[in-house]
C-alpha positions in Angstrom: 60.5 159.8 41.4 60.7 163.0 43.2 60.9 163.1 47.0 59.4 165.6 49.5 60.4 165.9 53.1 58.8 168.3 55.4 60.7 169.7 58.3 58.8 171.2 61.2 59.9 173.5 64.0 61.3 171.7 66.9 62.2 168.6 64.7 62.8 165.6 66.9 66.5 164.4 67.6 68.0 167.6 66.2 67.3 166.8 62.6 69.5 163.6 63.0 66.6 161.4 61.9 66.3 163.4 58.7 70.0 163.0 58.1 69.8 159.2 58.3 66.6 159.0 56.4 68.4 160.8 53.4 71.2 158.2 53.8 69.1 155.3 53.6 67.2 156.8 50.7 70.6 157.2 48.8 71.7 153.6 49.8 68.5 151.9 48.9 66.2 154.0 46.7 66.1 153.3 43.0 65.0 156.0 40.4 65.4 158.8 42.7 64.5 162.1 41.2 64.6 165.5 42.9 65.0 165.6 46.8 63.1 168.5 48.1 63.0 169.7 51.7 60.4 172.2 52.9 60.2 174.0 56.1 62.8 174.7 58.8 66.5 174.5 57.6 68.2 171.5 59.3 71.5 173.0 58.7 73.5 170.4 56.8 72.0 170.1 53.4 74.1 170.1 50.2 73.3 171.5 46.7 72.0 168.1 45.8 68.8 168.7 48.0 66.5 171.6 47.0 65.6 173.5 50.1 62.7 176.0 50.4 62.2 177.7 53.7 58.6 177.8 55.1 58.2 179.0 58.7 55.4 177.4 60.7 51.9 178.7 60.3 49.4 178.8 63.0 46.8 176.1 63.4 46.6 172.3 64.0 49.1 169.8 62.8 47.2 168.8 59.6 46.9 172.3 58.5 50.6 173.0 59.1 51.5 170.0 57.0 49.1 170.8 54.2 50.4 174.3 54.0 54.0 172.9 53.5 52.9 170.5 50.7 51.0 173.3 49.0 54.0 175.6 49.3 56.2 172.8 47.8 53.9 172.1 44.9 54.0 175.9 44.2 57.7 176.6 44.7 59.2 173.5 43.5 56.7 173.0 40.7 55.7 169.5 42.0 52.6 169.2 39.7 53.3 165.5 39.0 53.9 162.5 41.2 56.0 162.7 44.2 56.7 160.7 47.5 56.2 162.4 50.7 58.5 160.8 53.2 58.6 161.6 57.0 61.9 162.4 58.4 61.8 159.4 60.7 61.1 156.9 58.0 64.3 154.9 56.9 64.7 152.6 53.9 66.3 149.2 54.7 66.2 147.2 51.5 66.5 148.3 47.9 63.4 149.9 46.7 62.1 151.1 43.3 60.5 154.4 44.2 58.2 154.0 41.2 56.6 150.8 42.6 55.8 151.8 46.1 52.2 150.8 46.8 49.3 152.4 48.5 48.7 150.5 51.8 45.9 150.9 54.4 45.6 149.1 57.7 41.9 149.2 58.7 39.2 152.0 58.4 39.2 155.4 60.0 36.6 154.5 62.5 38.6 151.6 64.0 39.6 152.5 67.6 43.2 152.0 68.5 45.1 152.8 71.7 46.9 156.2 71.2 48.1 158.7 73.8 47.2 161.6 71.6 43.4 161.9 71.4 43.6 164.6 68.8 44.7 162.1 66.3 41.5 160.2 66.7 39.5 163.5 66.0 41.4 164.0 62.8 40.5 160.4 61.6 36.8 160.9 62.7 36.6 164.3 60.9 38.1 162.7 57.8 35.8 159.7 57.9 32.8 162.1 58.1 34.0 164.2 55.2 34.7 161.2 53.0 31.3 159.6 53.7 29.6 163.0 52.8 31.5 162.7 49.5 30.4 159.1 48.9 34.0 157.7 49.4 35.3 154.8 51.4 37.0 155.5 54.8 40.1 153.2 54.6 42.9 154.2 56.9 46.0 155.0 54.8 47.9 156.7 57.7 50.9 154.3 57.4 54.3 155.4 58.5 55.8 154.8 55.0 56.4 156.8 52.0 53.2 158.0 50.4 52.5 158.9 46.7 50.9 162.1 45.9 50.2 163.9 42.7 50.6 167.6 42.9 47.7 168.4 40.5 45.4 166.1 42.3 46.4 167.6 45.6 45.5 171.1 44.4 42.2 169.8 43.1 41.4 168.8 46.6 41.3 172.4 47.8 37.7 172.0 49.3 39.1 169.2 51.6 42.0 171.2 52.8 39.8 174.3 53.4 37.4 172.1 55.5 40.4 170.6 57.3 41.7 174.1 58.2 38.3 175.2 59.6 37.6 172.1 61.6 38.8 171.9 65.3 41.4 169.2 64.8 41.8 168.9 61.0 41.7 165.7 58.8 44.3 163.0 58.3 45.8 163.9 54.8 46.9 160.6 53.3 43.5 159.0 53.9 41.4 161.8 52.6 43.6 161.8 49.5 43.7 158.0 48.8 39.9 157.5 49.4 38.8 160.6 47.5 40.8 159.4 44.4 40.0 155.7 44.9 43.7 154.7 44.6 44.4 151.0 44.2 45.4 150.3 47.7 46.1 146.9 49.5 45.7 145.9 53.2 49.0 145.8 55.0 50.7 146.3 58.4 52.6 149.3 59.6 56.2 149.1 60.6 56.9 151.4 63.6 59.9 150.3 65.7 60.0 151.1 69.3 63.4 149.7 69.6 66.2 147.8 67.7 67.7 145.6 70.5 66.4 142.0 70.1 66.4 139.4 67.6 62.8 139.8 66.6 63.7 143.4 65.8 66.3 142.4 63.3 64.0 139.9 61.8 61.3 142.5 61.3 63.8 144.7 59.5 64.6 142.0 57.0 61.0 141.6 56.0 60.2 145.1 55.2 61.6 147.8 52.8 61.4 150.5 55.4 60.4 151.4 59.0 59.7 154.3 61.1 61.0 155.3 64.5 58.4 155.2 67.2 58.4 157.3 70.3 61.5 156.8 72.4 62.9 154.4 69.8 65.8 156.7 68.8 67.4 156.2 72.3 66.6 152.7 72.3 69.0 151.2 69.7 67.6 152.9 66.6 70.1 155.7 66.5 73.1 153.3 67.2 71.9 150.8 64.5 71.6 153.7 61.9 75.0 155.2 62.8 76.6 151.9 62.5 75.0 150.7 59.3 74.9 154.1 57.4 78.0 155.8 58.7 78.9 157.5 55.3 77.4 160.9 54.6 75.0 161.1 51.6 75.3 163.4 48.7 72.6 165.5 50.3 74.7 166.5 53.2 77.6 169.1 53.1 80.9 167.4 53.8 
């Protein structure tokens, strides 16, 4: 399975999250194909990672992400299936990349507390667009690897054009999953705010991956990753 990472300008933690995400991918990922990085150069990639520079475009966050995915599909010829993995997502148990499921947590109109109100607008805009296209509005915005198909992504051009033109854009995973009616299952997200307590370690044992929440890097997550994944991956220059 090919893997795509998108690196944005001003990447958090000086790209160290990406470094450790790649280490956990190598340690636990099974059936890894190409590893492709698109966006800003993190400065430590080896020849085993395919890097394609893509400066940030102007616009809201969904448009910037969509632009990089489209660029990756074109430049890296990602017309088949690939996993999009955020740089702050870490594998913690052995995982066959070919079997990662689609997961949703609620629907896009469910109100949750979130400090960034723009995020709610991106979900609401997606829900409205999906309903106009006679689709469900399940919320697939999990902080986990997400399976895309390049050709299907290209075929959703009308959605990405609409997203770009709207004030806040549309959440990408939910638009894709609902439009193509993927076989998803309801699940819970795993966003760690810290790794400090016994309950944190128990949560790690029961999931195949986790994401670093705001402030979590300085609250034990960096230290835990440094200790457990101290050896460089083949995707790093030595």
